C-alpha positions in Angstrom: -37.3 17.4 -63.7 -39.6 18.8 -61.1 -43.1 17.3 -61.0 -45.8 18.5 -58.6 -48.7 16.3 -59.6 -48.5 12.5 -59.2 -50.6 9.7 -57.9 -50.0 6.5 -55.9 -52.1 3.5 -54.7 -53.7 5.9 -52.2 -56.0 6.9 -55.1 -55.8 5.6 -58.6 -52.0 5.2 -59.1 -50.3 1.8 -59.4 -47.3 2.4 -57.2 -46.7 2.8 -53.5 -44.9 6.0 -52.6 -41.5 4.4 -52.2 -41.8 2.9 -55.7 -42.8 6.2 -57.2 -40.0 8.1 -55.6 -37.4 5.5 -56.6 -38.5 5.6 -60.3 -38.4 9.4 -60.1 -34.9 9.3 -58.7 -33.6 7.1 -61.5 -35.3 9.4 -64.0 -33.1 12.2 -62.6 -36.0 14.1 -60.8 -35.0 16.8 -58.4 -38.4 17.1 -56.7 -41.7 15.3 -56.8 -45.1 15.9 -55.0 -47.4 13.1 -54.2 -50.9 14.5 -54.8 -53.5 11.7 -54.7 -57.1 12.4 -55.5 -59.0 13.6 -52.5 -62.5 14.8 -51.4 -64.5 14.9 -48.2 -64.4 11.1 -47.9 -60.6 10.5 -47.8 -58.6 13.7 -47.1 -57.9 12.7 -43.5 -56.9 9.2 -44.6 -54.4 10.1 -47.4 -52.5 13.0 -46.2 -51.4 11.8 -42.7 -50.2 8.5 -44.4 -47.8 10.2 -46.8 -46.3 13.1 -44.7 -43.8 11.0 -42.7 -42.9 8.7 -45.7 -42.2 11.8 -47.8 -39.6 12.9 -45.2 -38.0 9.5 -45.1 -37.9 9.1 -48.9 -36.5 12.6 -49.3 -33.6 11.8 -47.0 -32.9 8.4 -48.6 -33.0 9.6 -52.3 -31.7 13.1 -51.9 -34.5 14.7 -53.7 -37.4 16.8 -52.5 -40.5 14.7 -51.8 -43.5 16.8 -51.0 -46.8 15.7 -49.5 -49.9 17.1 -51.2 -53.4 16.4 -52.5 -55.4 16.9 -55.7 -58.9 17.9 -54.8 -61.0 16.1 -57.4 -64.6 16.5 -58.5 -65.3 18.5 -55.3 -68.4 20.7 -55.5 -67.1 24.2 -56.2 -68.6 25.7 -53.1 -66.5 23.3 -50.9 -63.1 23.7 -52.6 -61.8 26.5 -50.4 -62.8 24.7 -47.1 -61.2 21.5 -48.2 -58.0 23.2 -49.4 -57.6 24.8 -45.9 -58.3 21.4 -44.3 -55.7 19.8 -46.5 -53.1 22.3 -45.3 -54.0 21.6 -41.7 -53.5 17.9 -42.2 -50.0 18.5 -43.7 -50.4 19.0 -47.4 -47.6 21.3 -48.7 -49.0 21.4 -52.3 -52.7 21.7 -53.0 -53.8 21.0 -56.5 -57.4 21.2 -57.9 -58.5 18.9 -60.7 -59.5 21.4 -63.3 -62.2 21.4 -66.0 -60.4 19.1 -68.4 -62.4 18.4 -71.6 -62.1 14.6 -71.2 -63.9 14.2 -67.9 -67.2 15.6 -66.5 -65.8 18.1 -64.0 -68.4 20.3 -62.4 -68.8 23.6 -64.2 -67.4 26.4 -62.1 -64.6 24.3 -60.6 -61.9 26.4 -62.3 -63.2 29.7 -60.9 -63.9 28.4 -57.4 -60.4 26.9 -57.3 -58.8 30.2 -58.4 -60.7 31.9 -55.6 -59.3 29.5 -53.0 -56.1 28.9 -51.2 -54.5 26.5 -53.6 -51.2 26.2 -55.5 -52.0 24.6 -58.9 -55.0 24.4 -61.1 -54.4 21.1 -63.0 -55.3 20.6 -66.6 -57.8 23.5 -66.7 -59.2 22.7 -70.1 -60.8 25.6 -72.0 -60.0 28.1 -69.3 -61.5 31.5 -69.9 -59.6 34.7 -70.3 -61.2 36.0 -67.1 -60.1 32.9 -65.2 -56.5 33.1 -66.5 -56.4 36.7 -65.4 -57.6 35.7 -61.9 -54.8 33.1 -61.8 -52.3 35.8 -62.6 -53.7 38.1 -60.0 -53.6 35.5 -57.3 -50.4 33.8 -58.2 -52.0 30.4 -58.8 -50.2 28.2 -61.3 -51.9 26.8 -64.3 -50.7 23.4 -65.4 -49.2 22.3 -68.7 -49.6 18.5 -68.5 -47.9 15.6 -70.2 -50.9 13.3 -69.6 -52.8 12.0 -72.5 -56.3 13.4 -72.9 -55.7 16.3 -70.5 -52.9 17.5 -72.7 -55.3 18.2 -75.6 -55.8 21.7 -74.4 -52.2 22.5 -73.5 -51.9 25.0 -76.4 -55.0 26.9 -75.2 -53.8 27.0 -71.6 -50.4 28.3 -72.8 -52.0 31.0 -74.9 -54.4 32.1 -72.1 -51.5 32.2 -69.6 -49.4 34.3 -72.0 -52.1 36.8 -72.8 -53.3 37.2 -69.2 -50.2 36.9 -67.1 -50.9 33.6 -65.4 -47.9 31.6 -64.2 -47.4 28.1 -65.5 -45.9 24.8 -64.2 -45.5 21.5 -66.1 -46.5 18.3 -64.4 -47.0 14.7 -65.5 -50.2 13.6 -63.5 -48.3 10.3 -63.2 -50.3 7.1 -62.3 -47.6 4.5 -63.2 -43.9 4.6 -63.7 -44.0 5.0 -67.5 -45.8 8.3 -67.0 -42.7 10.0 -65.6 -40.8 12.0 -68.1 -37.2 13.3 -68.5 -36.4 17.0 -68.5 -35.8 16.8 -72.3 -39.2 15.3 -73.0 -40.9 17.9 -70.7 -39.3 20.6 -72.8 -40.5 19.0 -76.0 -44.1 18.8 -74.7 -44.0 22.4 -73.6 -42.6 23.5 -77.0 -45.5 21.5 -78.6 -47.9 23.6 -76.6 -46.5 26.7 -78.3 -44.2 27.9 -75.5 -41.0 29.6 -76.4 -37.6 28.6 -75.0 -37.7 31.7 -72.7 -41.2 30.8 -71.5 -40.2 27.2 -70.8 -37.3 28.4 -68.7 -39.6 30.7 -66.7 -42.1 27.8 -66.2 -39.4 25.5 -64.9 -38.1 28.2 -62.5 -41.7 28.5 -61.3 -41.7 24.8 -60.5 -38.4 25.1 -58.8 -39.5 27.9 -56.6 -42.8 26.3 -55.7 -41.1 23.0 -54.8 -38.6 24.8 -52.7 -41.2 26.8 -50.8 -43.3 23.7 -50.2 -40.4 21.5 -49.1 -39.1 24.1 -46.7 -42.5 25.0 -45.2 -42.9 24.3 -41.5 
């Protein structure tokens, strides 16, 4: 399993990074990104505190541990600047909290995120055809999520991605250890979203390549 969207006590998760990574290791994860919620108030607090621990934990557990951030409820006009700032601080994966139907995300967030220098648009809700096409053009990954609530629109996201050429990844949006999933469960959830076996394989390869690129980045 490769999971590029998780949370720790540095935002609203229940685990410190070492706990999260240990649970991931015993769940047979091969890579995990720590992407706590960030905005103007805490970006410079979170990212520097996980960069070095991610290196140490990767060495100790022999899996890729990638420092990142999930820009959350950021006004759309500020997303690109904060994404660039996150990279400067050491984030190797930049996720944006998309327009899920279960939270009051600012309208226009999806589009602004897809016009910015990010990697993943998380749980993008009722993403439009035009936005999905933009994701395809820019090589930004749309997320199929295992998280309750956010997962209600997985089928729609999968269909928009298929019809408009947007690449997909599957993540858990983990907040506690029980949120982590096995590879088999991830495949079942993807199938439940209407993805074919071939599409699931491509999606998992996308995660592998993104994790490898992020982990090896200087």
